C-alpha positions, 0 to 999 in steps of 0.5 A, spaced: 851 210 464 857 210 460 864 208 461 868 214 461 863 218 466 863 211 470 871 211 470 871 219 472 866 217 478 871 212 480 877 217 480 873 222 484 871 217 489 878 215 490 881 222 491 875 223 496 878 217 500 885 220 500 882 226 503 878 222 508 885 217 509 881 211 507 883 206 502 877 204 498 874 200 493 869 203 488 864 200 483 859 203 478 853 199 475 848 200 470 840 200 471 841 192 471 846 192 476 851 190 471 858 193 473 861 198 468 867 201 472 871 198 478 877 201 482 881 198 488 886 203 491 893 199 493 892 196 500 884 196 500 881 191 504 880 184 501 872 185 502 872 191 497 871 187 491 865 184 493 862 189 498 863 195 493 859 192 487 854 189 492 852 196 495 851 199 488 847 193 486 843 194 492 842 201 491 840 200 484 835 194 485 832 198 491 832 205 488 835 208 495 841 209 498 844 203 502 844 208 508 837 209 508 836 201 507 840 199 513 835 201 518 829 197 514 833 190 515 835 190 522 831 185 526 824 187 527 825 192 520 820 192 515 825 188 510 828 184 515 832 178 512 834 182 505 841 182 507 845 177 504 847 174 497 848 180 493 845 185 497 849 189 502 845 194 506 850 199 510 852 205 508 856 207 501 851 205 496 847 211 492 842 210 486 843 215 480 837 218 477 836 220 470 836 227 470 829 230 468 826 223 469 824 223 476 825 217 480 828 213 474 834 210 476 839 208 471 845 206 475 849 206 482 855 207 485 858 203 491 864 204 496 867 200 501 873 200 505 873 206 510 868 207 515 861 207 513 861 215 514 867 215 509 864 210 504 858 215 504 862 221 503 866 218 497 860 215 494 857 222 495 862 225 491 862 220 485 854 222 485 855 229 485 860 228 479 854 224 476 849 230 477 853 235 474 854 231 468 
């Protein structure tokens, strides 16, 4: 993960948010869950600066998308009780794998501010940029 690519990923997510009619915050983190890049659109919700990095951190920590993690943390779920603190367990966080290294996760993107579907769509556009790099 490098700053230039992380910033381009943020820009891609913001452009997608414009197409979606959403106002978002987007965060890109490295393999340790440390923030590399962050952008917040004018007028985006006040929770975005907490939720977007939280979704990215959660995706990298669990090596799975937060949309896939969400059903596991509900009452009766395998990981019930996980949500809280830095863990944000609803759609919008996607882990980034190292090309050619199988399931080795080297970072993640997190998006917050739209509907869950909009957040996921914006995160997927940023992820596609990563995969094409």
